[in-house]
MDAnalysis code that builds the backbone (N, CA, C; Angstrom):
import MDAnalysis as mda
import numpy as np

u = mda.Universe.empty(408, n_residues=136, atom_resindex=np.repeat(np.arange(136), 3), trajectory=True)
u.add_TopologyAttr("name", ["N", "CA", "C"] * 136)
u.add_TopologyAttr("resid", np.arange(1, 137))
u.add_TopologyAttr("resname", ["MET", "LYS", "LYS", "TYR", "THR", "VAL", "GLY", "GLN", "MET", "LYS", "LYS", "ARG", "ALA", "TRP", "LYS", "VAL", "PHE", "SER", "LEU", "TYR", "VAL", "ARG", "MET", "LYS", "GLY", "CYS", "LEU", "GLU", "THR", "THR", "GLY", "THR", "LEU", "ILE", "GLN", "GLY", "LYS", "CYS", "TYR", "THR", "CYS", "ASP", "LYS", "THR", "PHE", "PRO", "ILE", "LYS", "ALA", "LEU", "GLN", "ALA", "GLY", "HIS", "LEU", "LEU", "ASP", "GLY", "ARG", "ASN", "GLY", "MET", "ASN", "PHE", "LEU", "ASP", "GLU", "ARG", "GLY", "VAL", "LYS", "CYS", "GLN", "ASP", "ILE", "VAL", "CYS", "ASN", "VAL", "PHE", "LYS", "HIS", "GLY", "ASN", "LYS", "GLU", "VAL", "TYR", "ILE", "PRO", "LYS", "PHE", "ILE", "ASN", "GLU", "TYR", "GLY", "GLN", "GLU", "LEU", "PHE", "ASP", "GLU", "LEU", "CYS", "GLN", "LEU", "LYS", "ARG", "THR", "PRO", "CYS", "THR", "TRP", "LYS", "VAL", "PRO", "ASP", "TYR", "GLU", "LYS", "PHE", "ILE", "ILE", "ASP", "ILE", "LYS", "GLU", "LYS", "ILE", "THR", "TYR", "MET", "LYS", "GLU", "LEU"])
u.atoms.positions = np.array([
    [114.721, 241.026, 176.237],
    [115.948, 239.895, 176.350],
    [115.819, 239.488, 177.897],
    [115.964, 238.479, 178.219],
    [115.427, 237.620, 179.590],
    [117.105, 238.512, 180.809],
    [116.989, 238.807, 181.787],
    [118.055, 239.392, 182.447],
    [118.326, 237.884, 183.398],
    [119.125, 237.835, 183.524],
    [119.775, 236.506, 184.231],
    [120.418, 237.318, 185.609],
    [120.579, 236.252, 186.649],
    [121.163, 236.996, 187.940],
    [122.405, 236.148, 187.854],
    [123.791, 236.604, 188.673],
    [125.014, 235.774, 188.635],
    [125.088, 234.553, 188.659],
    [124.010, 233.880, 189.662],
    [124.245, 232.563, 190.024],
    [123.574, 231.907, 189.242],
    [122.551, 232.242, 188.167],
    [122.177, 231.995, 186.743],
    [123.123, 231.666, 185.463],
    [123.990, 232.914, 185.650],
    [124.950, 232.925, 184.742],
    [126.118, 232.313, 184.758],
    [126.768, 232.231, 186.196],
    [127.367, 230.800, 186.868],
    [127.611, 229.716, 186.447],
    [126.273, 229.243, 186.162],
    [125.642, 227.745, 185.905],
    [125.638, 227.555, 184.266],
    [125.466, 229.301, 183.470],
    [125.904, 228.852, 182.036],
    [126.875, 229.279, 181.427],
    [127.968, 229.523, 182.493],
    [129.045, 230.156, 182.403],
    [129.654, 228.183, 182.190],
    [129.310, 227.885, 183.341],
    [130.441, 226.303, 183.560],
    [129.781, 225.200, 182.714],
    [128.337, 225.363, 182.056],
    [127.978, 224.639, 181.446],
    [128.435, 224.386, 180.276],
    [129.050, 225.907, 179.723],
    [130.070, 225.797, 178.643],
    [131.131, 225.911, 178.530],
    [131.754, 225.973, 179.732],
    [133.354, 225.962, 180.207],
    [133.637, 224.707, 180.248],
    [132.635, 223.911, 180.755],
    [132.855, 222.209, 180.847],
    [132.687, 221.200, 179.717],
    [131.891, 221.765, 178.711],
    [132.014, 221.167, 177.111],
    [133.344, 221.385, 176.804],
    [134.347, 223.097, 176.954],
    [135.691, 223.462, 176.672],
    [136.463, 222.665, 176.967],
    [136.414, 222.429, 178.187],
    [137.611, 221.547, 178.392],
    [138.157, 220.170, 178.172],
    [136.718, 219.294, 178.246],
    [136.283, 218.629, 177.798],
    [136.818, 218.106, 176.391],
    [136.369, 219.382, 175.770],
    [136.602, 219.214, 174.087],
    [138.063, 219.614, 173.920],
    [138.877, 219.765, 174.471],
    [140.133, 220.702, 174.635],
    [141.072, 219.390, 174.839],
    [140.596, 218.588, 176.228],
    [141.604, 217.648, 176.195],
    [141.170, 216.222, 175.590],
    [140.265, 216.634, 174.900],
    [140.494, 215.190, 174.110],
    [140.983, 215.180, 172.218],
    [141.332, 216.797, 172.301],
    [142.361, 217.193, 171.429],
    [143.691, 216.999, 171.646],
    [144.259, 216.768, 173.008],
    [145.357, 217.313, 172.981],
    [145.774, 215.514, 173.670],
    [144.996, 214.832, 173.783],
    [144.854, 213.340, 174.675],
    [144.688, 212.751, 173.277],
    [144.094, 212.408, 172.421],
    [143.840, 211.569, 171.203],
    [143.524, 212.404, 169.704],
    [143.636, 213.728, 169.660],
    [143.472, 214.577, 168.346],
    [142.159, 213.945, 167.899],
    [141.316, 213.798, 169.063],
    [139.945, 214.119, 168.267],
    [139.158, 214.639, 169.073],
    [137.998, 214.760, 168.625],
    [136.805, 215.792, 169.602],
    [135.576, 214.074, 169.909],
    [135.944, 213.470, 169.819],
    [135.340, 212.205, 169.812],
    [135.226, 211.235, 171.301],
    [136.781, 210.909, 171.590],
    [137.193, 210.613, 172.844],
    [138.397, 211.278, 173.439],
    [138.621, 210.684, 174.715],
    [139.465, 211.835, 175.396],
    [140.422, 210.341, 176.293],
    [141.351, 211.294, 176.970],
    [141.657, 210.381, 178.139],
    [141.671, 210.983, 179.268],
    [141.177, 210.509, 180.385],
    [141.140, 210.932, 181.447],
    [142.337, 211.477, 182.153],
    [142.698, 212.655, 182.853],
    [143.968, 213.004, 183.135],
    [144.622, 212.413, 184.205],
    [143.637, 212.104, 185.175],
    [144.104, 211.241, 186.409],
    [144.740, 209.834, 185.857],
    [143.728, 208.944, 185.410],
    [143.867, 207.780, 185.520],
    [144.212, 207.187, 184.345],
    [144.527, 208.262, 182.759],
    [144.846, 207.803, 182.097],
    [143.925, 206.558, 180.585],
    [142.585, 206.457, 181.204],
    [141.940, 205.804, 180.400],
    [141.180, 206.612, 179.696],
    [141.136, 206.010, 178.137],
    [140.096, 206.816, 177.407],
    [139.056, 206.532, 177.171],
    [138.384, 207.700, 177.081],
    [136.641, 207.809, 177.221],
    [136.264, 208.321, 176.166],
    [134.609, 207.992, 176.098],
    [134.556, 209.168, 174.459],
    [134.251, 210.461, 175.325],
    [133.519, 211.313, 174.654],
    [133.833, 213.328, 175.345],
    [132.480, 212.942, 176.627],
    [131.392, 212.373, 176.282],
    [130.002, 212.061, 176.539],
    [130.768, 211.893, 178.373],
    [131.458, 210.907, 178.119],
    [131.922, 210.168, 179.350],
    [132.492, 210.613, 180.122],
    [133.435, 212.195, 179.753],
    [134.193, 212.619, 180.942],
    [133.547, 213.744, 181.194],
    [134.347, 214.582, 182.337],
    [133.497, 215.857, 182.989],
    [134.551, 216.570, 183.164],
    [134.260, 217.915, 183.835],
    [136.129, 219.238, 183.916],
    [135.708, 218.626, 185.044],
    [137.293, 218.173, 185.727],
    [137.877, 217.801, 187.157],
    [138.900, 219.249, 187.525],
    [138.595, 219.733, 188.806],
    [139.385, 220.517, 189.266],
    [140.002, 220.033, 190.305],
    [141.558, 220.514, 189.543],
    [142.516, 219.943, 190.792],
    [142.638, 220.629, 192.142],
    [141.732, 221.995, 192.035],
    [141.288, 221.784, 193.846],
    [139.713, 222.439, 193.544],
    [139.579, 221.909, 195.036],
    [138.036, 222.054, 195.204],
    [137.177, 223.233, 195.171],
    [136.092, 223.394, 195.084],
    [135.700, 224.507, 195.369],
    [134.905, 225.375, 194.587],
    [133.873, 225.671, 194.526],
    [133.076, 226.374, 193.782],
    [132.765, 228.245, 193.873],
    [133.262, 228.383, 194.845],
    [133.381, 229.933, 194.750],
    [134.805, 230.860, 194.699],
    [135.603, 230.371, 194.629],
    [137.251, 231.172, 194.817],
    [137.257, 231.609, 192.971],
    [138.792, 232.281, 192.419],
    [138.608, 232.793, 191.519],
    [138.817, 231.222, 190.303],
    [139.154, 230.379, 191.022],
    [139.572, 229.292, 190.512],
    [139.047, 228.651, 189.769],
    [137.827, 228.434, 190.324],
    [136.500, 227.961, 189.362],
    [136.292, 227.778, 187.996],
    [136.785, 228.637, 187.238],
    [136.361, 228.652, 185.768],
    [138.159, 229.051, 185.286],
    [139.170, 228.440, 185.633],
    [140.361, 229.088, 185.478],
    [140.868, 227.898, 184.805],
    [141.014, 228.094, 183.066],
    [140.934, 226.214, 182.297],
    [142.583, 226.314, 182.792],
    [143.352, 226.584, 183.535],
    [144.916, 226.045, 184.145],
    [144.611, 225.246, 185.126],
    [143.767, 225.003, 185.662],
    [143.512, 224.085, 186.808],
    [142.229, 223.054, 186.722],
    [141.693, 223.011, 185.415],
    [140.349, 221.920, 185.078],
    [140.817, 220.933, 184.049],
    [141.117, 219.665, 184.440],
    [141.317, 218.584, 183.471],
    [140.031, 217.923, 183.216],
    [140.038, 217.187, 181.906],
    [139.062, 216.401, 181.260],
    [139.150, 215.313, 182.851],
    [138.572, 214.292, 183.176],
    [138.338, 213.487, 184.030],
    [136.903, 212.433, 183.793],
    [137.026, 211.331, 183.954],
    [135.963, 209.900, 183.881],
    [135.236, 210.408, 185.617],
    [134.366, 209.644, 185.535],
    [132.787, 210.023, 186.555],
    [133.716, 209.315, 187.925],
    [134.877, 208.098, 187.588],
    [134.985, 207.519, 188.838],
    [136.243, 208.541, 189.402],
    [136.967, 208.878, 188.708],
    [138.001, 209.682, 188.794],
    [137.429, 211.045, 189.615],
    [136.600, 211.678, 189.113],
    [136.195, 213.448, 189.563],
    [135.136, 213.146, 190.525],
    [134.444, 211.925, 190.341],
    [133.271, 212.068, 191.493],
    [133.618, 211.134, 192.543],
    [133.772, 209.931, 192.271],
    [133.910, 209.067, 193.173],
    [135.547, 208.827, 194.192],
    [136.269, 209.535, 193.723],
    [137.267, 209.625, 193.766],
    [137.909, 210.968, 194.395],
    [136.794, 211.967, 194.082],
    [137.144, 213.038, 195.019],
    [137.641, 213.708, 194.262],
    [138.360, 213.503, 192.945],
    [138.729, 214.035, 191.983],
    [140.493, 213.381, 191.658],
    [140.527, 212.820, 192.712],
    [141.649, 211.286, 192.555],
    [142.855, 212.542, 192.993],
    [142.892, 213.358, 194.063],
    [143.695, 214.167, 194.181],
    [145.290, 213.644, 194.969],
    [145.297, 212.329, 194.634],
    [146.717, 211.683, 195.115],
    [147.779, 211.538, 193.818],
    [146.551, 211.747, 192.891],
    [147.565, 211.279, 191.304],
    [147.321, 212.989, 190.618],
    [145.983, 213.924, 190.591],
    [145.998, 215.005, 190.163],
    [147.331, 215.731, 190.494],
    [147.341, 215.979, 191.563],
    [148.360, 217.131, 192.250],
    [149.509, 216.661, 192.073],
    [150.133, 215.933, 191.934],
    [151.908, 215.257, 192.060],
    [151.879, 215.667, 190.394],
    [150.785, 214.735, 189.502],
    [151.286, 214.619, 188.358],
    [151.233, 216.664, 187.887],
    [150.135, 217.352, 188.210],
    [149.788, 218.853, 187.945],
    [151.104, 219.356, 188.213],
    [152.198, 219.406, 189.196],
    [153.023, 220.172, 190.075],
    [153.852, 219.932, 188.583],
    [154.255, 218.425, 188.961],
    [154.829, 218.063, 187.631],
    [155.444, 218.381, 186.152],
    [154.278, 218.734, 185.856],
    [153.916, 219.260, 184.294],
    [154.047, 220.912, 184.434],
    [153.711, 221.395, 185.204],
    [153.199, 222.702, 185.440],
    [153.673, 223.825, 186.025],
    [154.239, 222.911, 187.465],
    [155.248, 223.316, 188.415],
    [154.894, 223.764, 189.542],
    [155.350, 224.112, 190.941],
    [154.812, 224.536, 191.861],
    [154.323, 225.880, 191.766],
    [155.149, 226.752, 190.966],
    [154.713, 228.467, 191.154],
    [153.015, 228.395, 190.621],
    [152.772, 227.477, 189.526],
    [151.398, 227.572, 188.964],
    [150.530, 226.945, 190.143],
    [150.721, 225.665, 190.495],
    [150.247, 225.348, 191.586],
    [149.554, 226.519, 192.829],
    [150.383, 226.977, 193.127],
    [150.704, 227.780, 194.440],
    [150.031, 228.883, 194.158],
    [149.876, 229.220, 192.982],
    [149.046, 230.794, 192.219],
    [147.808, 230.325, 192.333],
    [147.397, 229.145, 191.647],
    [145.703, 228.778, 191.396],
    [145.190, 228.574, 192.914],
    [146.272, 227.912, 194.561],
    [145.623, 227.645, 195.012],
    [145.209, 228.971, 196.048],
    [146.611, 230.505, 195.584],
    [146.333, 231.394, 196.275],
    [144.663, 232.025, 195.713],
    [144.305, 232.097, 194.161],
    [143.194, 231.597, 193.759],
    [142.079, 231.009, 194.080],
    [142.256, 230.160, 194.441],
    [140.930, 229.468, 195.352],
    [140.191, 230.232, 196.356],
    [141.324, 230.948, 196.928],
    [141.625, 231.539, 198.366],
    [140.744, 232.827, 198.229],
    [140.605, 233.574, 196.977],
    [140.196, 234.523, 196.752],
    [138.547, 234.318, 196.124],
    [137.548, 235.406, 196.537],
    [136.248, 235.234, 196.430],
    [136.110, 235.681, 195.220],
    [135.132, 235.211, 194.050],
    [134.810, 235.212, 192.925],
    [133.808, 236.744, 192.929],
    [134.376, 237.780, 192.241],
    [133.482, 238.593, 192.336],
    [132.882, 239.368, 190.584],
    [133.105, 238.681, 190.191],
    [131.837, 238.635, 188.939],
    [130.731, 238.820, 189.114],
    [129.945, 239.857, 187.913],
    [129.320, 240.076, 187.959],
    [128.139, 239.699, 186.564],
    [127.109, 239.497, 186.340],
    [126.494, 239.251, 185.109],
    [127.697, 239.847, 183.865],
    [128.119, 240.659, 183.723],
    [128.618, 241.202, 182.388],
    [130.498, 240.498, 182.473],
    [130.873, 240.048, 183.413],
    [132.050, 239.472, 183.097],
    [131.704, 237.939, 182.715],
    [130.524, 237.278, 183.519],
    [130.249, 235.673, 183.011],
    [129.896, 235.619, 181.219],
    [128.882, 236.891, 180.746],
    [128.683, 236.992, 179.388],
    [129.774, 236.879, 178.677],
    [130.355, 238.040, 179.132],
    [132.099, 238.069, 178.551],
    [132.912, 236.943, 178.118],
    [132.708, 236.067, 179.581],
    [133.694, 234.686, 179.423],
    [132.662, 233.944, 178.483],
    [131.426, 233.764, 178.516],
    [131.068, 232.777, 177.685],
    [131.166, 233.056, 176.592],
    [131.380, 234.260, 175.808],
    [130.994, 234.364, 174.606],
    [132.600, 234.183, 174.321],
    [133.337, 234.533, 174.641],
    [134.959, 233.968, 174.590],
    [135.401, 232.360, 174.809],
    [134.699, 231.655, 175.521],
    [134.849, 230.443, 175.317],
    [133.666, 229.624, 174.103],
    [132.986, 230.470, 173.701],
    [132.220, 229.695, 173.305],
    [132.872, 229.989, 171.434],
    [133.756, 231.034, 171.295],
    [134.830, 231.787, 170.241],
    [135.722, 230.183, 169.756],
    [136.529, 229.970, 171.336],
    [137.489, 228.547, 171.285],
    [136.685, 227.681, 170.967],
    [135.471, 226.872, 171.786],
    [134.712, 226.032, 170.996],
    [134.036, 226.187, 169.726],
    [134.212, 226.881, 169.038],
    [133.927, 227.335, 167.394],
    [135.339, 226.951, 166.865],
    [136.335, 227.622, 167.662],
    [137.114, 227.004, 166.897],
    [138.198, 226.026, 166.855],
    [137.974, 225.041, 167.870],
    [138.001, 223.959, 167.920],
    [137.183, 222.704, 166.951],
    [136.229, 223.419, 166.754],
    [135.444, 222.629, 165.602],
    [135.454, 222.588, 164.284],
    [136.345, 223.726, 164.389],
    [136.953, 223.674, 162.684],
    [138.235, 223.469, 162.770],
    [138.825, 222.992, 163.570],
    [140.073, 222.275, 163.306],
    [140.349, 220.636, 162.606],
])
């Protein structure tokens, strides 16, 4: 069996997590796995055109793979508008509360200390969630 580095496992975890976030967002907004709505502009896109967009920027904090702060976004909102934060943050706080926002901000400042086994477990857990969603 091939041994992976922490960096390689992080990339593998992101790939499966991104799919999970998009599938979850599609189910929540349209009830299908075919298309979903962008969290910030509310436009509908095919699942392949959606991305997993972070409430808070940064790839090194403990919030990176925390599904509470990652929603479906289209490429315009996520990339070209840098997350469309002027919409994302107030909408998120309105829906989930200031307390959760503050908790995620703290996690962003907390360096990720995951090792290969942590990423392996995370990937297994997310794949189980994906399998469940496909069965719905």
